[in-house]
N, C-alpha and C positions, 0 to 999 in steps of 0.2 A: 977643780976637778969636775965640784959641781956647775962652774960654768961651763963649759963642753959638752954636760951632759942636757943640760937643759939650752945650749946652743943647737944640738939636735930637735931634740924634741917640740922643740916652736919653728926651724925648720920642716921639717916635721907635719907639725898645724898646718902650719904656714900652707903646703904642698894638698895637705888635705879642702881646705879650705877656696884653693886655687879652683883646683879637682869640681869640688863640689859646684861649686857656682860658673864653671863650666858650663856645666852638666844639663844644672839647673836652666839658664838659658839655653842649652839644644832641644834642650823637654824644651820648651816655652816656643821657640821657634816653630821645630817641629807638629805645636799641638795647634800654631796660630798658619800656620802649611795648610792641613791635613785638614784642621778638623772648621774651616774656614767658610762652609757653609752647606756643612750635611753636621750630622748622630754618627753614632759606628754603633752599630750593635753589635754586643760582645756577647748576653744573653738573653736573648729576648726581644720583649721592657723592658726585664729587670734589670741591668743593666747594661747602661752606656751613655758612648762617650760623647757627651757637651763644652762647645768651649765658652765659658765662663770667664768674666775677669773681676775680679775681687779690687775696690781704692781705695779699703784698708789694710786692715790687721791680720791676725788669724781668726777667721770668721766671721766678718765683713767691722769687726770692730774700730771705732774710733773713724767708718764710712764720710761719716759728712765735716770733722774736721776742719781746718785749713790746714791749705798745704807744707806752708809753714812749718805747721808742726808734728805731724806726722815726718819729714825728712829729719828735723831735729832730736824721732824720739827712734827714730827707726837708720841712726848715727847711735845715740847717744848709749842705747841699755848696749849694745855688742861692743862701745868701747868702754863701758866702768864696770860689761862685764872680761873682757882682758884684760883691764888696766889691775882689777882688785886678783881675779889668776894670778899675773903676774906676780905681782908679788908678790901673794902667797903663795906661790906654788914652790914646794920641794920636788927636787931631782928627782926623788920615785912614786911617785904624783903624773903618772902616766895616763892617767882615766880622769881623771878633772882638763887637763889640757887635749887629747881628743871629743870629749865632750862639749872641753869649751869652743873647740873650732869649729862643731857642727852649730852653737852658737851662732857662731860669728856668718858662717855659711851660708845661716841661715837669715838672717837678723841682718843683711848686705842690702837684696834689694832694692833699691829706690826710682825702680824703675815700673 
């Protein structure tokens, strides 16, 4: 019984990860197309959309690191979070699984 509940939850988490990654990639493609050569003013000069690339992690951490190290960290952190949660998850703990899905979906971007 517990295994079936966990399988259903992991299936839902997997679907959530795939959908979030797809949405993330679609918004990046749209931003590349729409913001390629122009800035869009949303609220005058106060709030504008401009195309920028972040070669590091959140808030440009690790920008100067070798690419192999950045790649390893981007793979190891979500993988270790997934393994830790998989072995520690209780059948009734849906919130952790949803949080893990968001972590994996955010940490998956290797390009």
